[in-house]
gemmi code that builds the backbone of each chain (N, CA, C; Angstrom):
import gemmi

chains = {
    "A": [
        ("MET", (114.026, 83.978, 100.525), (113.312, 85.055, 99.853), (113.831, 85.172, 98.435)),
        ("SER", (112.961, 85.295, 97.433), (113.413, 85.350, 96.040), (114.050, 86.696, 95.771)),
        ("SER", (114.956, 86.720, 94.836), (115.606, 87.987, 94.496), (114.674, 88.764, 93.580)),
        ("PRO", (114.844, 90.090, 93.523), (113.968, 90.887, 92.667), (114.036, 90.425, 91.222)),
        ("LEU", (112.925, 90.479, 90.564), (112.889, 90.066, 89.163), (113.533, 91.141, 88.301)),
        ("SER", (114.100, 90.734, 87.190), (114.683, 91.717, 86.276), (113.780, 91.827, 85.065)),
        ("PHE", (113.142, 92.945, 84.927), (112.280, 93.156, 83.788), (112.872, 94.235, 82.894)),
        ("ALA", (112.595, 94.148, 81.635), (112.958, 95.250, 80.751), (112.162, 96.468, 81.184)),
        ("PRO", (112.826, 97.621, 81.359), (112.135, 98.797, 81.884), (110.887, 99.124, 81.072)),
        ("GLY", (109.783, 99.432, 81.782), (108.564, 99.873, 81.127), (107.785, 98.760, 80.469)),
        ("ARG", (108.270, 97.547, 80.520), (107.590, 96.492, 79.774), (106.549, 95.744, 80.599)),
        ("VAL", (106.755, 95.700, 81.873), (105.911, 94.840, 82.692), (105.232, 95.657, 83.779)),
        ("HIS", (103.983, 95.343, 84.023), (103.368, 95.888, 85.225), (102.514, 94.798, 85.871)),
        ("ILE", (102.387, 94.922, 87.153), (101.542, 94.015, 87.915), (100.289, 94.784, 88.293)),
        ("ALA", (99.150, 94.205, 87.986), (97.877, 94.834, 88.348), (97.083, 93.851, 89.189)),
        ("LEU", (96.657, 94.329, 90.338), (95.871, 93.481, 91.233), (94.609, 94.207, 91.631)),
        ("GLU", (93.580, 93.440, 91.905), (92.387, 94.014, 92.541), (92.052, 93.165, 93.737)),
        ("LEU", (91.833, 93.828, 94.844), (91.450, 93.106, 96.050), (90.147, 93.693, 96.567)),
        ("GLU", (89.354, 92.859, 97.189), (88.171, 93.358, 97.869), (88.177, 92.749, 99.259)),
        ("ILE", (88.062, 93.607, 100.254), (88.085, 93.098, 101.627), (86.832, 93.544, 102.363)),
        ("PRO", (86.389, 92.764, 103.328), (85.316, 93.252, 104.187), (85.806, 94.506, 104.904)),
        ("SER", (84.873, 95.349, 105.245), (85.203, 96.617, 105.891), (85.554, 96.355, 107.356)),
        ("ASP", (86.776, 95.861, 107.561), (87.218, 95.431, 108.892), (88.715, 95.714, 108.982)),
        ("VAL", (89.106, 96.468, 109.992), (90.509, 96.894, 110.097), (91.475, 95.723, 110.251)),
        ("ARG", (90.957, 94.558, 110.613), (91.850, 93.406, 110.782), (92.432, 92.917, 109.462)),
        ("TYR", (91.883, 93.379, 108.336), (92.391, 92.959, 107.031), (93.509, 93.876, 106.525)),
        ("ILE", (93.706, 94.998, 107.184), (94.642, 96.002, 106.675), (96.055, 95.443, 106.535)),
        ("GLU", (96.517, 94.780, 107.570), (97.908, 94.301, 107.566), (98.167, 93.363, 106.390)),
        ("ARG", (97.207, 92.504, 106.106), (97.387, 91.514, 105.037), (97.449, 92.194, 103.677)),
        ("VAL", (96.594, 93.189, 103.472), (96.597, 93.924, 102.202), (97.936, 94.639, 102.030)),
        ("VAL", (98.397, 95.271, 103.093), (99.676, 95.986, 103.033), (100.811, 95.024, 102.682)),
        ("GLU", (100.760, 93.874, 103.280), (101.795, 92.864, 103.033), (101.813, 92.450, 101.560)),
        ("ILE", (100.648, 92.257, 100.976), (100.545, 91.849, 99.567), (101.123, 92.936, 98.665)),
        ("VAL", (100.755, 94.178, 98.938), (101.207, 95.284, 98.090), (102.718, 95.479, 98.230)),
        ("ALA", (103.201, 95.460, 99.454), (104.643, 95.670, 99.681), (105.451, 94.581, 98.987)),
        ("ARG", (104.913, 93.373, 98.996), (105.630, 92.258, 98.371), (105.729, 92.463, 96.855)),
        ("GLN", (104.662, 92.962, 96.250), (104.715, 93.230, 94.802), (105.764, 94.279, 94.487)),
        ("CYS", (105.827, 95.301, 95.311), (106.807, 96.369, 95.066), (108.227, 95.876, 95.296)),
        ("ALA", (108.392, 94.990, 96.253), (109.721, 94.421, 96.495), (110.189, 93.626, 95.274)),
        ("GLN", (109.254, 93.026, 94.554), (109.597, 92.298, 93.326), (110.241, 93.205, 92.280)),
        ("PHE", (109.877, 94.485, 92.306), (110.452, 95.453, 91.381), (111.602, 96.214, 92.031)),
        ("ALA", (112.084, 95.680, 93.131), (113.238, 96.276, 93.817), (112.983, 97.718, 94.258)),
        ("TYR", (111.774, 97.998, 94.704), (111.548, 99.297, 95.327), (112.418, 99.333, 96.584)),
        ("PRO", (112.995, 100.467, 96.924), (113.885, 100.529, 98.081), (113.151, 100.215, 99.386)),
        ("GLN", (113.913, 99.742, 100.327), (113.329, 99.326, 101.603), (112.563, 100.456, 102.271)),
        ("ARG", (113.084, 101.688, 102.179), (112.373, 102.802, 102.799), (110.937, 102.883, 102.260)),
        ("GLN", (110.758, 102.639, 100.997), (109.429, 102.740, 100.411), (108.562, 101.531, 100.761)),
        ("THR", (109.155, 100.336, 100.790), (108.353, 99.141, 101.085), (108.110, 98.956, 102.576)),
        ("CYS", (108.924, 99.592, 103.406), (108.759, 99.423, 104.866), (108.146, 100.642, 105.542)),
        ("LEU", (108.144, 101.790, 104.867), (107.573, 102.979, 105.496), (106.490, 103.610, 104.616)),
        ("ASN", (106.895, 104.149, 103.468), (105.957, 104.940, 102.671), (104.687, 104.162, 102.325)),
        ("ILE", (104.885, 102.999, 101.732), (103.726, 102.241, 101.248), (102.901, 101.677, 102.408)),
        ("PRO", (103.494, 100.991, 103.380), (102.670, 100.460, 104.478), (101.892, 101.524, 105.221)),
        ("VAL", (102.538, 102.630, 105.557), (101.841, 103.621, 106.379), (100.765, 104.330, 105.567)),
        ("ALA", (101.101, 104.776, 104.354), (100.100, 105.492, 103.551), (98.914, 104.594, 103.217)),
        ("LEU", (99.179, 103.366, 102.859), (98.096, 102.450, 102.517), (97.261, 102.106, 103.750)),
        ("SER", (97.913, 101.897, 104.885), (97.173, 101.647, 106.134), (96.239, 102.806, 106.439)),
        ("GLU", (96.731, 104.016, 106.252), (95.893, 105.193, 106.533), (94.690, 105.221, 105.604)),
        ("ALA", (94.938, 104.989, 104.321), (93.843, 105.051, 103.351), (92.802, 103.967, 103.649)),
        ("LEU", (93.257, 102.790, 103.982), (92.325, 101.693, 104.289), (91.551, 101.985, 105.571)),
        ("SER", (92.255, 102.482, 106.548), (91.621, 102.809, 107.822), (90.533, 103.861, 107.621)),
        ("ASN", (90.833, 104.884, 106.837), (89.840, 105.928, 106.562), (88.646, 105.352, 105.815)),
        ("ALA", (88.931, 104.492, 104.847), (87.858, 103.902, 104.049), (86.918, 103.074, 104.926)),
        ("ILE", (87.520, 102.294, 105.827), (86.742, 101.389, 106.673), (85.984, 102.166, 107.747)),
        ("LEU", (86.696, 103.019, 108.453), (86.093, 103.663, 109.620), (85.249, 104.880, 109.259)),
        ("ARG", (85.700, 105.648, 108.277), (84.961, 106.873, 107.936), (84.089, 106.662, 106.706)),
        ("GLY", (84.686, 106.233, 105.614), (83.915, 106.057, 104.392), (82.773, 105.072, 104.566)),
        ("ASN", (83.093, 103.926, 105.156), (82.074, 102.889, 105.333), (81.441, 102.914, 106.717)),
        ("GLY", (81.781, 103.934, 107.497), (81.139, 104.084, 108.801), (81.363, 102.903, 109.729)),
        ("ASP", (82.509, 102.225, 109.555), (82.832, 101.086, 110.433), (81.738, 100.013, 110.376)),
        ("ARG", (81.118, 99.864, 109.233), (80.070, 98.854, 109.074), (80.653, 97.617, 108.412)),
        ("SER", (80.525, 96.494, 109.074), (81.149, 95.259, 108.603), (80.408, 94.642, 107.422)),
        ("ASP", (79.209, 95.175, 107.093), (78.503, 94.627, 105.930), (78.952, 95.319, 104.641)),
        ("LYS", (79.835, 96.268, 104.760), (80.344, 96.980, 103.571), (81.712, 96.426, 103.173)),
        ("TYR", (82.172, 96.871, 101.994), (83.445, 96.374, 101.464), (84.336, 97.524, 101.030)),
        ("VAL", (85.621, 97.223, 100.970), (86.604, 98.165, 100.451), (87.331, 97.481, 99.300)),
        ("GLN", (87.459, 98.211, 98.194), (88.220, 97.661, 97.064), (89.575, 98.353, 96.987)),
        ("VAL", (90.561, 97.586, 96.631), (91.914, 98.119, 96.478), (92.413, 97.722, 95.093)),
        ("LYS", (92.852, 98.702, 94.337), (93.450, 98.403, 93.035), (94.927, 98.783, 93.096)),
        ("VAL", (95.736, 97.891, 92.612), (97.181, 98.072, 92.676), (97.735, 97.989, 91.267)),
        ("ASP", (98.538, 98.949, 90.886), (99.184, 98.913, 89.579), (100.637, 99.313, 89.812)),
        ("VAL", (101.545, 98.367, 89.614), (102.945, 98.669, 89.929), (103.841, 98.316, 88.756)),
        ("THR", (104.741, 99.227, 88.447), (105.769, 99.000, 87.438), (107.119, 99.279, 88.089)),
        ("GLN", (108.143, 99.186, 87.282), (109.478, 99.462, 87.789), (109.641, 100.933, 88.167)),
        ("ASP", (108.735, 101.760, 87.638), (108.895, 103.199, 87.845), (107.962, 103.795, 88.886)),
        ("ARG", (106.753, 103.202, 89.000), (105.802, 103.840, 89.922), (104.754, 102.842, 90.390)),
        ("LEU", (104.175, 103.231, 91.523), (103.086, 102.461, 92.114), (101.857, 103.355, 92.139)),
        ("ILE", (100.723, 102.800, 91.707), (99.452, 103.519, 91.834), (98.514, 102.643, 92.653)),
        ("LEU", (97.988, 103.228, 93.716), (97.040, 102.525, 94.579), (95.721, 103.278, 94.556)),
        ("GLU", (94.643, 102.560, 94.427), (93.325, 103.161, 94.561), (92.566, 102.413, 95.649)),
        ("VAL", (92.013, 103.172, 96.569), (91.215, 102.588, 97.649), (89.810, 103.147, 97.513)),
        ("LEU", (88.853, 102.239, 97.357), (87.456, 102.634, 97.110), (86.579, 102.175, 98.264)),
        ("ASP", (85.849, 103.112, 98.831), (84.860, 102.725, 99.849), (83.472, 103.075, 99.346)),
        ("GLU", (82.468, 102.719, 100.121), (81.082, 102.903, 99.685), (80.491, 104.206, 100.204)),
        ("GLY", (81.343, 105.081, 100.694), (80.829, 106.322, 101.273), (80.643, 107.425, 100.245)),
        ("LEU", (80.279, 108.577, 100.761), (79.962, 109.718, 99.900), (81.170, 110.597, 99.642)),
        ("GLY", (82.275, 110.304, 100.283), (83.454, 111.124, 100.058), (83.545, 112.266, 101.053)),
        ("PHE", (84.616, 113.023, 100.957), (84.847, 114.126, 101.880), (85.725, 115.151, 101.191)),
        ("ASN", (85.755, 116.347, 101.758), (86.604, 117.397, 101.209), (88.009, 117.210, 101.778)),
        ("PHE", (88.883, 116.721, 100.912), (90.234, 116.357, 101.342), (90.955, 117.559, 101.942)),
        ("GLU", (90.852, 118.691, 101.253), (91.591, 119.885, 101.697), (91.092, 120.389, 103.039)),
        ("GLU", (89.783, 120.277, 103.245), (89.227, 120.757, 104.516), (89.671, 119.900, 105.685)),
        ("CYS", (89.907, 118.624, 105.405), (90.272, 117.702, 106.484), (91.777, 117.700, 106.744)),
        ("LEU", (92.522, 118.387, 105.911), (93.979, 118.332, 106.028), (94.463, 119.419, 106.976)),
        ("GLN", (94.718, 119.051, 108.211), (95.273, 120.009, 109.155), (96.737, 119.646, 109.370)),
        ("ASP", (97.483, 120.557, 109.932), (98.899, 120.321, 110.168), (99.089, 119.841, 111.605)),
        ("PRO", (99.350, 118.564, 111.790), (99.475, 118.034, 113.153), (100.787, 118.411, 113.820)),
        ("THR", (101.686, 119.057, 113.049), (102.973, 119.424, 113.642), (102.926, 120.807, 114.297)),
        ("GLU", (101.795, 121.521, 114.078), (101.700, 122.838, 114.727), (101.575, 122.656, 116.233)),
        ("PRO", (102.110, 123.594, 116.988), (102.108, 123.451, 118.453), (100.729, 123.156, 119.047)),
        ("ASP", (99.673, 123.770, 118.482), (98.317, 123.548, 119.012), (97.806, 122.138, 118.742)),
        ("ASN", (98.400, 121.477, 117.774), (97.889, 120.160, 117.356), (98.777, 118.997, 117.763)),
        ("ILE", (99.996, 119.279, 118.151), (100.957, 118.184, 118.291), (100.592, 117.186, 119.380)),
        ("GLU", (99.835, 117.618, 120.373), (99.453, 116.678, 121.429), (98.087, 116.060, 121.192)),
        ("ARG", (97.547, 116.286, 120.014), (96.280, 115.620, 119.668), (96.555, 114.165, 119.347)),
        ("GLU", (95.568, 113.341, 119.668), (95.720, 111.920, 119.363), (95.399, 111.635, 117.906)),
        ("ASP", (94.575, 112.462, 117.300), (94.163, 112.218, 115.920), (94.758, 113.275, 114.998)),
        ("GLY", (94.397, 113.186, 113.715), (94.765, 114.234, 112.778), (96.057, 114.036, 112.007)),
        ("ARG", (96.637, 112.853, 112.071), (97.909, 112.631, 111.368), (97.768, 111.776, 110.118)),
        ("GLY", (96.627, 111.148, 109.930), (96.471, 110.175, 108.853), (96.646, 110.779, 107.473)),
        ("LEU", (95.831, 111.782, 107.143), (95.916, 112.405, 105.821), (97.254, 113.089, 105.640)),
        ("PHE", (97.748, 113.707, 106.705), (99.053, 114.363, 106.659), (100.135, 113.375, 106.240)),
        ("LEU", (100.131, 112.197, 106.854), (101.143, 111.198, 106.527), (100.985, 110.707, 105.086)),
        ("MET", (99.757, 110.535, 104.652), (99.543, 110.098, 103.268), (100.166, 111.090, 102.296)),
        ("THR", (99.946, 112.378, 102.527), (100.469, 113.381, 101.595), (101.995, 113.494, 101.676)),
        ("ARG", (102.546, 113.192, 102.845), (104.009, 113.289, 102.967), (104.722, 112.063, 102.426)),
        ("LEU", (104.061, 110.922, 102.492), (104.722, 109.663, 102.127), (104.462, 109.247, 100.675)),
        ("MET", (103.456, 109.811, 100.059), (103.157, 109.519, 98.657), (103.458, 110.758, 97.818)),
        ("ASP", (103.772, 110.560, 96.545), (104.082, 111.703, 95.689), (102.830, 112.455, 95.257)),
        ("ARG", (101.722, 111.741, 95.163), (100.495, 112.394, 94.716), (99.288, 111.703, 95.338)),
        ("ILE", (98.341, 112.511, 95.769), (97.081, 111.976, 96.317), (95.939, 112.639, 95.556)),
        ("GLU", (95.008, 111.833, 95.097), (93.836, 112.385, 94.422), (92.598, 111.767, 95.025)),
        ("ARG", (91.517, 112.509, 95.029), (90.256, 111.968, 95.506), (89.205, 112.187, 94.438)),
        ("PHE", (88.427, 111.173, 94.162), (87.320, 111.347, 93.240), (86.247, 110.330, 93.553)),
        ("SER", (85.114, 110.515, 92.883), (83.991, 109.595, 93.110), (83.821, 108.706, 91.894)),
        ("ASN", (83.577, 107.448, 92.166), (83.348, 106.482, 91.095), (82.559, 105.326, 91.686)),
        ("HIS", (81.250, 105.490, 91.760), (80.395, 104.514, 92.450), (80.890, 104.310, 93.877)),
        ("GLY", (81.289, 105.390, 94.490), (81.850, 105.342, 95.847), (82.969, 106.361, 95.909)),
        ("ASN", (83.657, 106.371, 97.024), (84.725, 107.342, 97.225), (86.071, 106.681, 96.930)),
        ("VAL", (86.874, 107.319, 96.098), (88.159, 106.742, 95.716), (89.296, 107.667, 96.148)),
        ("ILE", (90.278, 107.066, 96.782), (91.538, 107.770, 97.023), (92.591, 107.089, 96.156)),
        ("ARG", (93.223, 107.881, 95.304), (94.294, 107.340, 94.464), (95.624, 107.911, 94.942)),
        ("MET", (96.586, 107.020, 95.178), (97.910, 107.445, 95.642), (98.956, 106.975, 94.645)),
        ("THR", (99.891, 107.837, 94.335), (100.951, 107.505, 93.392), (102.295, 107.695, 94.066)),
        ("LEU", (103.159, 106.730, 93.876), (104.516, 106.816, 94.437), (105.504, 106.456, 93.348)),
        ("ARG", (106.423, 107.356, 93.073), (107.477, 107.031, 92.114), (108.574, 106.261, 92.833)),
        ("ARG", (109.088, 105.285, 92.151), (110.163, 104.502, 92.747), (111.428, 105.349, 92.778)),
        ("HIS", (111.935, 105.538, 93.997), (113.158, 106.315, 94.159), (114.258, 105.372, 94.578)),
        ("ASP", (115.393, 105.459, 93.951), (116.534, 104.637, 94.370), (117.290, 105.291, 95.503)),
    ],
    "B": [
        ("MET", (100.129, 92.189, 116.083), (101.073, 92.697, 117.084), (100.990, 91.846, 118.321)),
        ("SER", (102.122, 91.622, 118.922), (102.091, 91.060, 120.259), (103.041, 91.898, 121.076)),
        ("PHE", (102.872, 91.890, 122.362), (103.817, 92.622, 123.165), (104.037, 91.926, 124.492)),
        ("ALA", (105.189, 92.184, 125.039), (105.563, 91.592, 126.316), (105.826, 92.731, 127.278)),
        ("ILE", (105.304, 92.575, 128.481), (105.523, 93.590, 129.515), (106.331, 92.959, 130.624)),
        ("LYS", (107.416, 93.621, 131.000), (108.205, 93.117, 132.122), (108.766, 94.298, 132.900)),
        ("LYS", (109.140, 94.027, 134.128), (109.688, 95.080, 134.985), (111.198, 94.946, 135.019)),
        ("GLN", (111.864, 96.084, 134.869), (113.312, 96.104, 135.089), (113.566, 97.181, 136.130)),
        ("GLY", (113.778, 96.732, 137.338), (113.873, 97.690, 138.437), (112.515, 98.343, 138.625)),
        ("GLU", (112.497, 99.671, 138.559), (111.251, 100.417, 138.749), (110.586, 100.764, 137.410)),
        ("ILE", (111.141, 100.225, 136.335), (110.667, 100.629, 135.018), (109.906, 99.482, 134.355)),
        ("VAL", (108.736, 99.813, 133.833), (107.948, 98.845, 133.077), (108.417, 98.927, 131.627)),
        ("VAL", (108.913, 97.821, 131.108), (109.408, 97.785, 129.733), (108.399, 97.032, 128.873)),
        ("VAL", (107.973, 97.670, 127.787), (106.998, 97.059, 126.888), (107.686, 96.825, 125.540)),
        ("ASP", (107.746, 95.586, 125.113), (108.294, 95.259, 123.792), (107.135, 95.125, 122.816)),
        ("VAL", (107.182, 95.925, 121.736), (106.128, 95.848, 120.716), (106.654, 95.039, 119.535)),
        ("GLU", (106.015, 93.900, 119.297), (106.446, 93.043, 118.188), (105.406, 93.099, 117.073)),
        ("GLY", (105.839, 93.479, 115.894), (104.904, 93.562, 114.765), (104.524, 95.014, 114.528)),
        ("GLN", (103.348, 95.213, 113.946), (102.919, 96.571, 113.612), (102.090, 97.155, 114.751)),
        ("LEU", (102.163, 98.457, 114.902), (101.315, 99.149, 115.860), (100.338, 99.992, 115.045)),
        ("ILE", (99.135, 99.468, 114.828), (98.208, 100.094, 113.892), (96.793, 100.099, 114.461)),
        ("VAL", (95.862, 100.584, 113.646), (94.504, 100.832, 114.135), (93.849, 99.594, 114.733)),
        ("GLY", (94.196, 98.429, 114.188), (93.516, 97.225, 114.662), (93.976, 96.704, 116.003)),
        ("ASN", (95.107, 97.200, 116.493), (95.632, 96.593, 117.720), (96.138, 97.599, 118.749)),
        ("ARG", (96.082, 98.873, 118.445), (96.703, 99.841, 119.354), (95.932, 99.993, 120.669)),
        ("GLN", (94.611, 99.685, 120.637), (93.827, 99.800, 121.866), (94.328, 98.824, 122.931)),
        ("GLU", (94.742, 97.665, 122.489), (95.225, 96.654, 123.425), (96.474, 97.153, 124.147)),
        ("LEU", (97.391, 97.741, 123.388), (98.595, 98.294, 124.012), (98.204, 99.374, 125.020)),
        ("LYS", (97.295, 100.245, 124.598), (96.881, 101.356, 125.465), (96.315, 100.813, 126.779)),
        ("GLN", (95.431, 99.835, 126.672), (94.790, 99.314, 127.873), (95.789, 98.648, 128.807)),
        ("ARG", (96.708, 97.896, 128.250), (97.684, 97.196, 129.106), (98.571, 98.179, 129.849)),
        ("VAL", (98.982, 99.244, 129.165), (99.828, 100.241, 129.837), (99.016, 100.985, 130.897)),
        ("LEU", (97.772, 101.323, 130.559), (96.929, 102.022, 131.545), (96.666, 101.133, 132.765)),
        ("ASP", (96.562, 99.835, 132.541), (96.382, 98.913, 133.671), (97.588, 99.012, 134.601)),
        ("GLU", (98.779, 99.071, 134.025), (99.990, 99.177, 134.856), (100.038, 100.532, 135.567)),
        ("LEU", (99.592, 101.559, 134.896), (99.541, 102.897, 135.492), (98.588, 102.891, 136.688)),
        ("GLU", (97.472, 102.225, 136.493), (96.449, 102.100, 137.549), (97.007, 101.369, 138.771)),
        ("LYS", (97.900, 100.444, 138.524), (98.503, 99.673, 139.627), (99.553, 100.491, 140.366)),
        ("GLY", (99.876, 101.665, 139.824), (100.837, 102.524, 140.504), (102.182, 102.655, 139.815)),
        ("GLU", (102.357, 101.969, 138.710), (103.619, 102.111, 137.974), (103.700, 103.503, 137.365)),
        ("ARG", (104.931, 104.075, 137.316), (105.053, 105.448, 136.839), (106.124, 105.615, 135.771)),
        ("ARG", (107.000, 104.628, 135.633), (108.066, 104.753, 134.630), (107.882, 103.687, 133.566)),
        ("PHE", (107.798, 104.149, 132.326), (107.510, 103.232, 131.227), (108.511, 103.433, 130.093)),
        ("LEU", (108.939, 102.316, 129.536), (109.808, 102.350, 128.369), (109.205, 101.434, 127.316)),
        ("ILE", (108.981, 101.972, 126.109), (108.488, 101.132, 125.021), (109.652, 100.864, 124.068)),
        ("ASP", (109.904, 99.607, 123.849), (111.027, 99.164, 123.011), (110.492, 98.763, 121.646)),
        ("PHE", (110.975, 99.442, 120.591), (110.484, 99.198, 119.238), (111.449, 98.368, 118.382)),
        ("SER", (112.345, 97.643, 119.017), (113.336, 96.904, 118.233), (112.706, 95.813, 117.364)),
        ("GLN", (111.520, 95.339, 117.734), (110.845, 94.296, 116.950), (109.619, 94.832, 116.213)),
        ("THR", (109.549, 96.141, 116.071), (108.356, 96.758, 115.490), (108.552, 97.003, 114.007)),
        ("GLY", (107.527, 96.723, 113.235), (107.556, 96.974, 111.798), (107.207, 98.425, 111.517)),
        ("TYR", (105.941, 98.678, 111.243), (105.533, 100.065, 111.012), (104.465, 100.477, 112.012)),
        ("ILE", (104.273, 101.772, 112.111), (103.285, 102.360, 113.015), (102.418, 103.287, 112.171)),
        ("ASP", (101.123, 103.232, 112.326), (100.267, 104.179, 111.595), (99.881, 105.340, 112.505)),
        ("SER", (99.029, 106.228, 111.993), (98.710, 107.434, 112.764), (97.973, 107.105, 114.055)),
        ("SER", (97.185, 106.044, 114.047), (96.474, 105.713, 115.295), (97.437, 105.119, 116.316)),
        ("GLY", (98.456, 104.427, 115.843), (99.505, 103.950, 116.758), (100.254, 105.124, 117.365)),
        ("LEU", (100.571, 106.117, 116.541), (101.217, 107.325, 117.056), (100.292, 108.035, 118.050)),
        ("GLY", (99.011, 108.050, 117.722), (98.036, 108.696, 118.609), (97.975, 108.047, 119.970)),
        ("VAL", (98.055, 106.732, 120.004), (98.046, 106.025, 121.281), (99.285, 106.373, 122.098)),
        ("LEU", (100.410, 106.488, 121.434), (101.643, 106.855, 122.157), (101.505, 108.267, 122.744)),
        ("VAL", (100.920, 109.176, 121.975), (100.707, 110.539, 122.470), (99.758, 110.521, 123.672)),
        ("SER", (98.692, 109.759, 123.532), (97.698, 109.662, 124.605), (98.318, 109.086, 125.878)),
        ("LEU", (99.091, 108.026, 125.722), (99.732, 107.394, 126.892), (100.718, 108.353, 127.541)),
        ("SER", (101.470, 109.060, 126.711), (102.446, 110.003, 127.261), (101.747, 111.039, 128.128)),
        ("LYS", (100.614, 111.529, 127.623), (99.860, 112.549, 128.372), (99.355, 111.992, 129.690)),
        ("LYS", (98.726, 110.824, 129.639), (98.127, 110.236, 130.845), (99.196, 109.891, 131.873)),
        ("ILE", (100.321, 109.398, 131.400), (101.400, 109.028, 132.327), (101.969, 110.291, 132.982)),
        ("ARG", (102.141, 111.326, 132.195), (102.657, 112.589, 132.756), (101.691, 113.177, 133.772)),
        ("GLU", (100.395, 113.070, 133.474), (99.370, 113.595, 134.401), (99.445, 112.909, 135.755)),
        ("GLN", (99.941, 111.675, 135.769), (100.080, 110.928, 137.019), (101.477, 111.078, 137.602)),
        ("GLY", (102.231, 112.002, 137.040), (103.570, 112.241, 137.579), (104.598, 111.239, 137.094)),
        ("GLY", (104.297, 110.552, 136.026), (105.210, 109.531, 135.528), (105.910, 109.971, 134.265)),
        ("GLU", (106.555, 109.007, 133.627), (107.330, 109.316, 132.432), (107.292, 108.144, 131.460)),
        ("LEU", (107.180, 108.462, 130.189), (107.198, 107.450, 129.134), (108.367, 107.755, 128.205)),
        ("ARG", (109.168, 106.754, 127.934), (110.266, 106.928, 126.980), (110.171, 105.858, 125.898)),
        ("LEU", (110.828, 106.124, 124.785), (110.826, 105.203, 123.663), (112.269, 104.831, 123.332)),
        ("ALA", (112.451, 103.607, 122.836), (113.813, 103.184, 122.487), (113.796, 102.309, 121.238)),
        ("ASN", (114.953, 102.287, 120.573), (115.172, 101.361, 119.455), (114.270, 101.600, 118.266)),
        ("LEU", (114.073, 102.873, 117.928), (113.367, 103.161, 116.681), (114.338, 102.943, 115.523)),
        ("ASN", (113.918, 102.158, 114.522), (114.800, 102.023, 113.356), (114.708, 103.301, 112.512)),
        ("ASP", (115.477, 103.341, 111.432), (115.541, 104.578, 110.638), (114.169, 104.982, 110.090)),
        ("ASP", (113.388, 103.988, 109.683), (112.072, 104.301, 109.124), (111.153, 104.891, 110.188)),
        ("LEU", (111.167, 104.315, 111.371), (110.331, 104.826, 112.449), (110.816, 106.210, 112.890)),
        ("LYS", (112.117, 106.400, 112.891), (112.643, 107.730, 113.236), (112.137, 108.762, 112.233)),
        ("THR", (112.116, 108.391, 110.978), (111.605, 109.296, 109.945), (110.153, 109.643, 110.211)),
        ("LEU", (109.375, 108.655, 110.610), (107.960, 108.869, 110.918), (107.804, 109.882, 112.054)),
        ("PHE", (108.608, 109.714, 113.089), (108.522, 110.624, 114.233), (109.015, 112.022, 113.850)),
        ("GLU", (110.002, 112.084, 112.982), (110.504, 113.394, 112.549), (109.483, 114.107, 111.663)),
        ("LEU", (108.846, 113.354, 110.765), (107.828, 113.941, 109.881), (106.707, 114.577, 110.675)),
        ("THR", (106.296, 113.901, 111.728), (105.162, 114.360, 112.534), (105.602, 115.232, 113.701)),
        ("LYS", (106.904, 115.480, 113.791), (107.519, 116.258, 114.872), (107.276, 115.635, 116.249)),
        ("LEU", (106.920, 114.375, 116.282), (106.755, 113.703, 117.561), (108.111, 113.389, 118.198)),
        ("ASP", (109.177, 113.572, 117.443), (110.496, 113.392, 118.058), (110.778, 114.522, 119.043)),
        ("THR", (109.976, 115.604, 118.971), (110.141, 116.701, 119.925), (109.290, 116.485, 121.184)),
        ("LEU", (108.349, 115.543, 121.068), (107.440, 115.311, 122.188), (107.935, 114.196, 123.108)),
        ("PHE", (108.649, 113.256, 122.524), (109.073, 112.076, 123.286), (110.573, 112.088, 123.526)),
        ("GLN", (110.951, 111.455, 124.629), (112.379, 111.178, 124.834), (112.661, 109.847, 124.165)),
        ("ILE", (113.536, 109.890, 123.160), (113.813, 108.704, 122.357), (115.282, 108.345, 122.505)),
        ("SER", (115.537, 107.092, 122.825), (116.926, 106.625, 122.965), (117.231, 105.589, 121.894)),
        ("ASP", (118.512, 105.562, 121.530), (118.913, 104.588, 120.500), (118.836, 103.162, 121.009)),
        ("THR", (119.107, 102.995, 122.292), (119.086, 101.642, 122.856), (118.257, 101.622, 124.125)),
        ("LYS", (117.808, 100.427, 124.468), (117.047, 100.259, 125.701), (117.933, 100.577, 126.906)),
        ("GLU", (119.179, 100.135, 126.828), (120.097, 100.325, 127.955), (120.291, 101.814, 128.243)),
        ("ARG", (120.471, 102.591, 127.180), (120.656, 104.038, 127.342), (119.411, 104.658, 127.964)),
        ("ALA", (118.245, 104.197, 127.521), (116.988, 104.736, 128.062), (116.855, 104.391, 129.542)),
        ("LEU", (117.176, 103.166, 129.904), (117.042, 102.744, 131.300), (118.013, 103.514, 132.195)),
        ("GLU", (119.196, 103.777, 131.665), (120.215, 104.479, 132.456), (119.796, 105.889, 132.794)),
        ("THR", (119.066, 106.511, 131.869), (118.802, 107.948, 132.028), (117.453, 108.253, 132.665)),
        ("PHE", (116.746, 107.235, 133.119), (115.472, 107.459, 133.802), (115.684, 108.149, 135.132)),
    ],
}
model = gemmi.Model(1)
for chain_id, residues in chains.items():
    chain = gemmi.Chain(chain_id)
    for i, (resn, *xyz) in enumerate(residues, 1):
        res = gemmi.Residue()
        res.name, res.seqid = resn, gemmi.SeqId(i, " ")
        for name, pos in zip(("N", "CA", "C"), xyz):
            atom = gemmi.Atom()
            atom.name, atom.element = name, gemmi.Element(name[0])
            atom.pos, atom.b_iso = gemmi.Position(*pos), 0.0
            res.add_atom(atom)
        chain.add_residue(res)
    model.add_chain(chain)
structure = gemmi.Structure()
structure.add_model(model)
structure.setup_entities()
């Protein structure tokens, strides 16, 4: 495995765009690509093994199953922008979007803890520093994570 | 993900290798339910080879725990690494499951 690259702070960023068919089987591969880019900037293992994989998996899963209605003829775009200081991920689906706040329930409350669903958005907000939703020829979820040592 | 199911005494031990996520969690659920249907009642899931788990993977574990308990059985988890422990703590699922540091400890306390 190559050692992390040493870049002058703030000088370099990696920008990627991926487009995948709307199929959950592609999620793992996308996560792997993104985590590898962050590892190049020496993001800590906690972030490359937990925060980024889980939050990105959730966003992709929502895009595929909800945004695109689990339709395999649709696509999901992923934009990745990573520097030594922060990671910005954008996940775009072809859906109409949703009210993020309305869908955000607390799965840790006693009434919800035995539910099988309802943890995806919660985990995204806990594992990323910032979550934004907007429309741009589709529904976009933007997630930002600052690199913490 | 791949997983191996084996019996140790009266306990069905399931090793989860790889990620437990939306694309593969149904398979785990079905295999465990098949064992439940056959009459097995004690289950241990070993996460020593597991990468990450997403919310649907957590959901399957919750669902299995419920179904196994309804049949008078028990589901335990073992070998969560620090990242997975954090996931369970964030979602307070560490209060729902019996989690052991090692498989041996989990098997002993069944």
